[in-house]
N, CA, C and O atoms as CSV, one atom per row, in Angstrom:
chain,resi,resn,atom,element,x,y,z
A,1,MET,N,N,-0.737,18.317,10.397
A,1,MET,CA,C,-1.512,17.500,11.347
A,1,MET,C,C,-1.156,15.996,11.248
A,1,MET,O,O,-1.251,15.389,10.182
A,2,ALA,N,N,-0.750,15.432,12.375
A,2,ALA,CA,C,-0.740,14.113,12.534
A,2,ALA,C,C,-1.683,13.211,12.235
A,2,ALA,O,O,-2.794,13.740,12.201
A,3,SER,N,N,-1.692,12.036,12.001
A,3,SER,CA,C,-3.028,11.149,11.341
A,3,SER,C,C,-2.597,9.735,11.713
A,3,SER,O,O,-1.411,9.458,11.896
A,4,MET,N,N,-3.538,8.888,11.816
A,4,MET,CA,C,-3.150,7.461,12.288
A,4,MET,C,C,-3.289,6.892,10.909
A,4,MET,O,O,-4.190,7.235,10.143
A,5,ILE,N,N,-2.217,5.867,10.574
A,5,ILE,CA,C,-1.672,5.366,9.149
A,5,ILE,C,C,-1.561,3.709,10.027
A,5,ILE,O,O,-1.309,3.445,11.202
A,6,VAL,N,N,-1.918,2.713,8.681
A,6,VAL,CA,C,-1.846,1.321,8.887
A,6,VAL,C,C,-0.786,0.971,7.398
A,6,VAL,O,O,-0.988,1.617,6.369
A,7,ILE,N,N,-0.172,0.373,7.431
A,7,ILE,CA,C,0.834,-0.065,6.267
A,7,ILE,C,C,1.288,-1.482,6.744
A,7,ILE,O,O,1.864,-1.831,7.775
A,8,SER,N,N,0.838,-2.190,5.651
A,8,SER,CA,C,0.872,-3.702,5.841
A,8,SER,C,C,1.941,-4.049,4.383
A,8,SER,O,O,1.650,-3.644,3.258
A,9,VAL,N,N,3.192,-4.867,4.695
A,9,VAL,CA,C,4.027,-5.091,3.640
A,9,VAL,C,C,4.093,-6.768,3.599
A,9,VAL,O,O,3.637,-7.433,4.529
A,10,THR,N,N,4.683,-7.348,2.471
A,10,THR,CA,C,4.789,-8.518,2.181
A,10,THR,C,C,6.223,-9.001,1.396
A,10,THR,O,O,6.079,-8.739,0.202
A,11,ALA,N,N,7.294,-9.494,1.600
A,11,ALA,CA,C,8.321,-9.380,1.131
A,11,ALA,C,C,9.144,-8.057,0.661
A,11,ALA,O,O,9.437,-7.937,-0.529
A,12,VAL,N,N,9.506,-7.084,1.594
A,12,VAL,CA,C,10.093,-6.133,1.332
A,12,VAL,C,C,11.643,-6.148,2.065
A,12,VAL,O,O,11.804,-7.126,2.795
A,13,PRO,N,N,12.697,-5.297,1.984
A,13,PRO,CA,C,13.961,-5.460,2.180
A,13,PRO,C,C,13.928,-5.211,3.754
A,13,PRO,O,O,12.945,-4.629,4.213
A,14,ASP,N,N,14.844,-5.578,4.515
A,14,ASP,CA,C,15.070,-5.485,5.784
A,14,ASP,C,C,15.286,-3.843,6.287
A,14,ASP,O,O,14.783,-3.303,7.272
A,15,HIS,N,N,16.115,-3.310,5.365
A,15,HIS,CA,C,16.138,-1.823,5.212
A,15,HIS,C,C,14.869,-0.787,5.370
A,15,HIS,O,O,14.725,0.305,5.920
A,16,VAL,N,N,13.982,-1.711,4.582
A,16,VAL,CA,C,12.574,-0.617,4.338
A,16,VAL,C,C,11.612,-1.042,5.839
A,16,VAL,O,O,10.768,-0.289,6.325
A,17,ARG,N,N,11.985,-2.424,6.398
A,17,ARG,CA,C,11.211,-2.471,7.435
A,17,ARG,C,C,11.920,-2.048,8.805
A,17,ARG,O,O,11.321,-1.856,9.863
A,18,GLY,N,N,13.247,-1.939,8.611
A,18,GLY,CA,C,13.709,-0.897,9.729
A,18,GLY,C,C,13.682,0.763,9.562
A,18,GLY,O,O,14.044,1.370,10.569
A,19,ALA,N,N,13.400,1.353,8.717
A,19,ALA,CA,C,13.048,2.737,7.842
A,19,ALA,C,C,11.492,2.722,8.836
A,19,ALA,O,O,11.473,3.496,9.793
A,20,LEU,N,N,10.181,1.803,8.570
A,20,LEU,CA,C,9.178,1.220,9.019
A,20,LEU,C,C,9.047,1.785,10.538
A,20,LEU,O,O,8.429,2.706,11.073
A,21,THR,N,N,10.022,0.674,11.000
A,21,THR,CA,C,10.048,0.790,12.701
A,21,THR,C,C,10.592,1.791,13.292
A,21,THR,O,O,10.786,1.579,14.488
A,22,ARG,N,N,11.030,3.165,12.785
A,22,ARG,CA,C,11.427,4.084,13.438
A,22,ARG,C,C,10.327,4.863,13.564
A,22,ARG,O,O,10.286,5.493,14.621
A,23,TRP,N,N,9.329,5.034,12.740
A,23,TRP,CA,C,8.289,5.533,12.805
A,23,TRP,C,C,6.969,5.242,13.490
A,23,TRP,O,O,6.368,6.010,14.242
A,24,LEU,N,N,6.490,3.645,13.009
A,24,LEU,CA,C,5.683,2.615,13.420
A,24,LEU,C,C,5.843,1.718,14.437
A,24,LEU,O,O,6.954,1.405,14.863
A,25,THR,N,N,4.821,1.284,14.855
A,25,THR,CA,C,4.748,0.158,15.641
A,25,THR,C,C,4.200,-1.088,14.917
A,25,THR,O,O,3.081,-1.182,14.412
A,26,GLU,N,N,5.139,-2.004,14.944
A,26,GLU,CA,C,4.581,-3.597,14.512
A,26,GLU,C,C,4.271,-4.584,15.285
A,26,GLU,O,O,4.999,-5.362,15.902
A,27,PRO,N,N,2.691,-4.474,15.186
A,27,PRO,CA,C,2.150,-5.305,16.268
A,27,PRO,C,C,2.004,-6.790,15.798
A,27,PRO,O,O,1.740,-7.764,16.502
A,28,ALA,N,N,2.203,-6.753,14.630
A,28,ALA,CA,C,2.365,-8.211,13.677
A,28,ALA,C,C,3.266,-8.158,12.711
A,28,ALA,O,O,3.810,-7.111,12.357
A,29,PRO,N,N,3.566,-9.715,12.029
A,29,PRO,CA,C,4.837,-9.422,11.432
A,29,PRO,C,C,3.877,-8.595,9.780
A,29,PRO,O,O,2.724,-8.743,9.373
A,30,GLY,N,N,5.016,-7.787,9.267
A,30,GLY,CA,C,4.528,-7.217,8.557
A,30,GLY,C,C,3.370,-5.731,8.352
A,30,GLY,O,O,3.199,-5.037,7.349
A,31,LEU,N,N,2.863,-5.652,9.433
A,31,LEU,CA,C,2.141,-5.190,9.780
A,31,LEU,C,C,2.501,-3.370,10.560
A,31,LEU,O,O,3.224,-3.250,11.548
A,32,TYR,N,N,2.055,-2.565,10.094
A,32,TYR,CA,C,2.931,-1.358,11.099
A,32,TYR,C,C,1.498,-0.096,11.361
A,32,TYR,O,O,0.693,0.235,10.491
A,33,VAL,N,N,1.525,0.244,12.332
A,33,VAL,CA,C,0.769,1.364,12.760
A,33,VAL,C,C,1.171,2.204,13.399
A,33,VAL,O,O,2.070,1.938,14.197
A,34,GLY,N,N,0.664,3.539,13.298
A,34,GLY,CA,C,1.190,4.533,13.945
A,34,GLY,C,C,0.588,6.189,13.505
A,34,GLY,O,O,-0.205,6.350,12.577
A,35,THR,N,N,1.077,7.226,14.274
A,35,THR,CA,C,0.499,8.169,14.146
A,35,THR,C,C,1.428,9.289,13.445
A,35,THR,O,O,2.167,9.840,14.261
A,36,VAL,N,N,1.557,9.748,12.122
A,36,VAL,CA,C,2.555,10.487,11.683
A,36,VAL,C,C,2.160,11.678,10.914
A,36,VAL,O,O,0.934,11.690,10.805
A,37,SER,N,N,2.753,12.751,10.300
A,37,SER,CA,C,2.470,13.734,9.770
A,37,SER,C,C,2.355,13.436,8.462
A,37,SER,O,O,3.194,12.606,8.112
A,38,SER,N,N,1.511,13.861,7.468
A,38,SER,CA,C,1.306,13.670,6.313
A,38,SER,C,C,2.922,13.641,5.164
A,38,SER,O,O,3.071,12.934,4.167
A,39,ARG,N,N,3.771,14.493,5.657
A,39,ARG,CA,C,5.136,14.321,4.872
A,39,ARG,C,C,5.600,12.885,5.245
A,39,ARG,O,O,5.896,12.020,4.421
A,40,VAL,N,N,5.627,12.724,6.831
A,40,VAL,CA,C,6.180,11.358,6.942
A,40,VAL,C,C,5.719,10.292,6.435
A,40,VAL,O,O,6.373,9.251,6.374
A,41,ARG,N,N,4.326,10.449,5.934
A,41,ARG,CA,C,3.635,9.376,5.338
A,41,ARG,C,C,3.933,9.208,4.207
A,41,ARG,O,O,4.104,8.081,3.741
A,42,ASP,N,N,4.042,10.159,3.615
A,42,ASP,CA,C,4.242,10.331,2.086
A,42,ASP,C,C,5.748,9.854,1.545
A,42,ASP,O,O,6.048,9.247,0.517
A,43,GLU,N,N,6.592,10.368,2.643
A,43,GLU,CA,C,7.962,9.690,2.538
A,43,GLU,C,C,8.007,8.019,2.682
A,43,GLU,O,O,8.312,7.267,1.756
A,44,LEU,N,N,7.742,7.715,3.661
A,44,LEU,CA,C,7.403,6.536,4.159
A,44,LEU,C,C,7.037,5.639,3.109
A,44,LEU,O,O,7.627,4.583,2.879
A,45,TRP,N,N,5.589,6.285,2.175
A,45,TRP,CA,C,5.202,5.337,1.309
A,45,TRP,C,C,6.269,5.416,-0.070
A,45,TRP,O,O,6.570,4.531,-0.871
A,46,SER,N,N,6.519,6.252,-0.021
A,46,SER,CA,C,7.662,6.380,-1.547
A,46,SER,C,C,8.637,5.350,-1.164
A,46,SER,O,O,8.933,4.558,-2.059
A,47,ALA,N,N,9.191,5.199,-0.028
A,47,ALA,CA,C,10.275,3.948,-0.028
A,47,ALA,C,C,10.007,2.663,0.037
A,47,ALA,O,O,10.794,1.758,-0.242
A,48,VAL,N,N,8.464,2.505,0.548
A,48,VAL,CA,C,8.011,1.378,0.500
A,48,VAL,C,C,7.479,0.963,-1.005
A,48,VAL,O,O,7.517,-0.208,-1.383
A,49,ALA,N,N,7.041,1.899,-1.723
A,49,ALA,CA,C,6.694,1.485,-3.100
A,49,ALA,C,C,7.830,1.308,-3.877
A,49,ALA,O,O,7.931,0.312,-4.592
A,50,ALA,N,N,8.814,2.270,-3.817
A,50,ALA,CA,C,9.919,2.039,-4.621
A,50,ALA,C,C,10.761,0.858,-4.206
A,50,ALA,O,O,11.445,0.396,-5.118
A,51,SER,N,N,10.868,0.236,-2.973
A,51,SER,CA,C,11.497,-1.240,-2.859
A,51,SER,C,C,10.664,-2.191,-3.345
A,51,SER,O,O,11.251,-3.216,-3.694
A,52,ILE,N,N,9.578,-2.188,-3.472
A,52,ILE,CA,C,8.538,-3.627,-3.684
A,52,ILE,C,C,8.918,-4.063,-5.447
A,52,ILE,O,O,8.673,-3.479,-6.502
A,53,GLU,N,N,9.511,-5.163,-5.174
A,53,GLU,CA,C,9.709,-6.195,-6.533
A,53,GLU,C,C,8.558,-7.323,-6.403
A,53,GLU,O,O,7.460,-7.274,-6.958
A,54,ASP,N,N,8.968,-8.210,-5.673
A,54,ASP,CA,C,7.984,-9.684,-6.067
A,54,ASP,C,C,6.883,-9.229,-4.502
A,54,ASP,O,O,6.039,-9.951,-3.971
A,55,GLY,N,N,7.119,-8.433,-4.279
A,55,GLY,CA,C,6.127,-8.699,-2.781
A,55,GLY,C,C,4.897,-7.272,-2.894
A,55,GLY,O,O,4.783,-6.655,-3.952
A,56,ALA,N,N,4.294,-7.014,-1.995
A,56,ALA,CA,C,3.392,-6.272,-2.099
A,56,ALA,C,C,3.263,-5.044,-0.937
A,56,ALA,O,O,4.010,-4.998,0.040
A,57,ALA,N,N,2.442,-4.288,-1.141
A,57,ALA,CA,C,2.022,-3.117,0.205
A,57,ALA,C,C,0.772,-2.512,0.232
A,57,ALA,O,O,0.243,-2.151,-0.820
A,58,VAL,N,N,0.291,-2.374,1.206
A,58,VAL,CA,C,-1.063,-1.799,1.277
A,58,VAL,C,C,-0.825,-0.789,2.352
A,58,VAL,O,O,-0.166,-1.041,3.360
A,59,LEU,N,N,-1.620,0.845,1.997
A,59,LEU,CA,C,-1.422,2.085,2.754
A,59,LEU,C,C,-2.625,2.175,3.041
A,59,LEU,O,O,-3.419,2.112,2.102
A,60,ILE,N,N,-3.199,2.366,4.559
A,60,ILE,CA,C,-4.257,2.801,4.745
A,60,ILE,C,C,-4.265,4.469,5.598
A,60,ILE,O,O,-3.556,4.521,6.603
A,61,ASN,N,N,-4.803,5.373,5.323
A,61,ASN,CA,C,-4.723,6.781,5.739
A,61,ASN,C,C,-5.842,7.344,5.616
A,61,ASN,O,O,-6.513,7.206,4.593
A,62,PRO,N,N,-6.310,8.225,6.856
A,62,PRO,CA,C,-7.651,9.000,6.775
A,62,PRO,C,C,-7.510,9.737,5.214
A,62,PRO,O,O,-6.571,9.832,4.424
A,63,ALA,N,N,-8.829,10.167,5.198
A,63,ALA,CA,C,-9.021,11.050,3.990
A,63,ALA,C,C,-10.404,11.694,4.140
A,63,ALA,O,O,-11.139,11.163,4.972
A,64,HIS,N,N,-10.886,12.775,3.456
A,64,HIS,CA,C,-11.874,13.630,3.767
A,64,HIS,C,C,-12.960,12.747,2.285
A,64,HIS,O,O,-13.251,13.335,1.244
A,65,THR,N,N,-13.263,11.661,2.529
A,65,THR,CA,C,-14.119,10.886,1.935
A,65,THR,C,C,-15.071,10.362,2.580
A,65,THR,O,O,-15.021,10.482,3.804
A,66,GLU,N,N,-16.346,9.548,1.914
A,66,GLU,CA,C,-17.218,9.143,2.412
A,66,GLU,C,C,-17.032,8.126,3.288
A,66,GLU,O,O,-17.769,7.789,4.215
A,67,GLN,N,N,-16.017,7.665,2.942
A,67,GLN,CA,C,-15.123,6.432,3.747
A,67,GLN,C,C,-14.501,6.571,5.018
A,67,GLN,O,O,-14.228,5.790,5.929
A,68,GLY,N,N,-14.366,7.707,4.832
A,68,GLY,CA,C,-13.410,8.462,5.845
A,68,GLY,C,C,-11.669,7.895,5.922
A,68,GLY,O,O,-10.839,8.230,6.767
A,69,TYR,N,N,-11.468,6.922,4.717
A,69,TYR,CA,C,-10.368,6.697,4.607
A,69,TYR,C,C,-9.665,6.330,2.995
A,69,TYR,O,O,-10.434,6.230,2.040
A,70,ASN,N,N,-8.445,6.181,2.839
A,70,ASN,CA,C,-8.092,6.133,1.485
A,70,ASN,C,C,-7.034,4.688,1.468
A,70,ASN,O,O,-6.345,4.411,2.450
A,71,ILE,N,N,-7.037,3.966,0.382
A,71,ILE,CA,C,-6.602,2.610,0.200
A,71,ILE,C,C,-5.260,2.746,-0.734
A,71,ILE,O,O,-5.725,2.890,-1.865
A,72,SER,N,N,-4.260,2.766,-0.802
A,72,SER,CA,C,-3.162,2.848,-1.824
A,72,SER,C,C,-2.394,1.746,-1.477
A,72,SER,O,O,-1.879,1.389,-0.417
A,73,THR,N,N,-2.442,1.064,-3.134
A,73,THR,CA,C,-1.345,-0.224,-3.235
A,73,THR,C,C,-0.304,-0.349,-3.882
A,73,THR,O,O,-0.165,0.444,-4.813
A,74,SER,N,N,0.716,-1.295,-3.656
A,74,SER,CA,C,2.034,-1.267,-4.282
A,74,SER,C,C,2.489,-2.877,-4.685
A,74,SER,O,O,2.434,-3.751,-3.820
A,75,GLY,N,N,2.914,-3.162,-5.990
A,75,GLY,CA,C,3.331,-4.585,-6.000
A,75,GLY,C,C,1.907,-5.445,-6.805
A,75,GLY,O,O,0.800,-5.046,-7.168
A,76,GLN,N,N,2.487,-6.577,-6.841
A,76,GLN,CA,C,1.275,-7.589,-7.353
A,76,GLN,C,C,0.750,-8.033,-6.501
A,76,GLN,O,O,1.361,-8.670,-5.643
A,77,ARG,N,N,-0.539,-7.841,-6.466
A,77,ARG,CA,C,-1.741,-8.171,-5.583
A,77,ARG,C,C,-3.012,-9.128,-6.335
A,77,ARG,O,O,-3.491,-8.764,-7.408
A,78,ARG,N,N,-3.327,-9.968,-5.865
A,78,ARG,CA,C,-4.506,-10.705,-6.170
A,78,ARG,C,C,-5.825,-9.591,-6.085
A,78,ARG,O,O,-6.717,-9.538,-6.932
A,79,ARG,N,N,-5.756,-8.927,-5.155
A,79,ARG,CA,C,-7.334,-8.012,-4.952
A,79,ARG,C,C,-6.556,-6.584,-5.571
A,79,ARG,O,O,-5.391,-6.201,-5.469
A,80,VAL,N,N,-7.549,-6.093,-6.137
A,80,VAL,CA,C,-7.683,-4.746,-6.801
A,80,VAL,C,C,-8.332,-3.615,-6.269
A,80,VAL,O,O,-9.478,-3.876,-5.904
A,81,VAL,N,N,-7.944,-2.309,-6.084
A,81,VAL,CA,C,-8.749,-1.266,-5.561
A,81,VAL,C,C,-9.531,-0.727,-6.684
A,81,VAL,O,O,-8.930,-0.488,-7.732
A,82,ASP,N,N,-10.895,-0.487,-6.594
A,82,ASP,CA,C,-11.454,0.116,-7.847
A,82,ASP,C,C,-12.133,1.081,-7.210
A,82,ASP,O,O,-12.580,0.917,-6.074
A,83,ASP,N,N,-12.281,2.280,-7.955
A,83,ASP,CA,C,-12.964,3.569,-7.094
A,83,ASP,C,C,-14.362,3.439,-8.072
A,83,ASP,O,O,-14.230,3.369,-9.294
A,84,TYR,N,N,-15.589,3.415,-7.490
A,84,TYR,CA,C,-17.042,3.610,-8.025
A,84,TYR,C,C,-17.589,4.774,-7.113
A,84,TYR,O,O,-17.900,4.833,-5.923
A,85,ASP,N,N,-17.577,5.895,-8.404
A,85,ASP,CA,C,-18.072,6.971,-7.635
A,85,ASP,C,C,-17.790,7.754,-6.284
A,85,ASP,O,O,-18.474,8.285,-5.408
A,86,GLY,N,N,-16.310,7.544,-6.576
A,86,GLY,CA,C,-15.718,7.893,-5.165
A,86,GLY,C,C,-15.588,6.875,-3.525
A,86,GLY,O,O,-15.080,7.192,-2.449
A,87,LEU,N,N,-16.176,5.800,-3.892
A,87,LEU,CA,C,-16.078,4.688,-2.618
A,87,LEU,C,C,-15.114,4.023,-3.562
A,87,LEU,O,O,-15.059,3.973,-4.790
A,88,GLN,N,N,-14.179,3.399,-2.344
A,88,GLN,CA,C,-13.218,2.382,-2.808
A,88,GLN,C,C,-13.636,1.151,-2.258
A,88,GLN,O,O,-13.878,0.786,-1.108
A,89,LEU,N,N,-13.667,0.467,-3.638
A,89,LEU,CA,C,-13.770,-0.975,-3.209
A,89,LEU,C,C,-12.997,-1.649,-3.673
A,89,LEU,O,O,-12.242,-1.151,-4.508
A,90,ILE,N,N,-12.840,-3.350,-3.248
A,90,ILE,CA,C,-11.886,-4.379,-3.908
A,90,ILE,C,C,-12.520,-5.076,-4.455
A,90,ILE,O,O,-13.748,-5.163,-4.461
A,91,ARG,N,N,-11.534,-5.836,-5.140
A,91,ARG,CA,C,-11.982,-6.822,-6.101
A,91,ARG,C,C,-11.089,-7.638,-6.633
A,91,ARG,O,O,-10.049,-7.178,-7.104
A,92,PHE,N,N,-11.358,-8.981,-6.641
A,92,PHE,CA,C,-9.844,-10.014,-7.086
A,92,PHE,C,C,-9.704,-9.812,-8.682
A,92,PHE,O,O,-10.734,-9.528,-9.294
A,93,LYS,N,N,-8.717,-9.918,-9.260
A,93,LYS,CA,C,-8.456,-9.867,-10.788
A,93,LYS,C,C,-8.863,-10.931,-11.457
A,93,LYS,O,O,-8.821,-12.050,-10.945
A,94,THR,N,N,-9.210,-10.765,-12.411
A,94,THR,CA,C,-10.041,-11.731,-13.230
A,94,THR,C,C,-9.119,-12.454,-14.189
A,94,THR,O,O,-8.130,-11.726,-14.281
A,95,THR,N,N,-8.992,-13.254,-14.757
A,95,THR,CA,C,-8.209,-13.982,-15.590
A,95,THR,C,C,-7.549,-12.612,-16.877
A,95,THR,O,O,-6.378,-12.498,-17.240
A,96,GLU,N,N,-8.572,-11.867,-17.262
A,96,GLU,CA,C,-8.125,-10.985,-18.369
A,96,GLU,C,C,-7.271,-9.847,-17.602
A,96,GLU,O,O,-6.294,-9.349,-18.161
A,97,ASP,N,N,-7.592,-9.526,-16.551
A,97,ASP,CA,C,-6.478,-8.868,-15.692
A,97,ASP,C,C,-5.180,-9.553,-16.006
A,97,ASP,O,O,-4.511,-9.026,-16.896
A,98,VAL,N,N,-4.798,-10.419,-15.548
A,98,VAL,CA,C,-3.840,-11.168,-15.269
A,98,VAL,C,C,-3.031,-11.340,-16.911
A,98,VAL,O,O,-1.808,-11.315,-17.053
A,99,ILE,N,N,-3.778,-11.468,-17.755
A,99,ILE,CA,C,-3.200,-11.616,-18.862
A,99,ILE,C,C,-2.575,-10.231,-19.504
A,99,ILE,O,O,-1.456,-10.132,-20.009
A,100,ILE,N,N,-3.634,-9.102,-19.357
A,100,ILE,CA,C,-3.135,-7.608,-19.804
A,100,ILE,C,C,-2.218,-7.160,-18.992
A,100,ILE,O,O,-1.508,-6.318,-19.542
A,101,SER,N,N,-1.877,-7.429,-17.650
A,101,SER,CA,C,-0.788,-7.370,-16.786
A,101,SER,C,C,0.670,-7.753,-17.303
A,101,SER,O,O,1.733,-7.132,-17.321
A,102,ALA,N,N,0.191,-9.349,-17.819
A,102,ALA,CA,C,1.454,-9.710,-18.489
A,102,ALA,C,C,1.890,-9.408,-19.728
A,102,ALA,O,O,3.029,-9.781,-20.009
A,103,GLU,N,N,1.220,-8.783,-20.597
A,103,GLU,CA,C,1.354,-7.746,-21.925
A,103,GLU,C,C,2.135,-6.743,-21.610
A,103,GLU,O,O,3.187,-6.462,-22.183
A,104,LEU,N,N,1.512,-6.012,-20.435
A,104,LEU,CA,C,1.945,-4.766,-20.393
A,104,LEU,C,C,3.674,-4.778,-19.918
A,104,LEU,O,O,4.509,-3.925,-20.218
A,105,GLU,N,N,3.879,-6.003,-19.106
A,105,GLU,CA,C,5.185,-6.428,-18.642
A,105,GLU,C,C,5.920,-6.862,-19.863
A,105,GLU,O,O,7.144,-6.846,-19.730
A,106,ASP,N,N,5.565,-7.161,-20.767
A,106,ASP,CA,C,6.497,-7.763,-22.017
A,106,ASP,C,C,6.921,-6.546,-22.613
A,106,ASP,O,O,8.061,-6.456,-23.071
A,107,LEU,N,N,6.030,-5.497,-22.656
A,107,LEU,CA,C,6.059,-4.383,-23.313
A,107,LEU,C,C,7.268,-3.556,-22.975
A,107,LEU,O,O,8.018,-2.868,-23.668
A,108,GLN,N,N,7.216,-3.886,-21.467
A,108,GLN,CA,C,8.649,-2.650,-20.907
A,108,GLN,C,C,10.121,-3.662,-21.012
A,108,GLN,O,O,11.220,-3.187,-20.724
């Protein structure tokens, strides 16, 4: 069953933007909206998430939750999605989060 999705991207390659515009409408730069099947949504999100280097992306899609939607993110962002008893809430990264993230990157 098809459902509406919203994808927001920054600093992604042109070929990813092209793939997104095949399935979705771009009402503003980097913002894509459309109605697609869950399979197409998953394929689009996989392509976007795999191509993120210095950029970031957010996917919002319907879900059977209290809020009625799910938020997925990829890339480096100042805002982090935290799950609190089934509610997805947004918080800003703390200095401690940034230090831990840098240490993890050094280990890789």
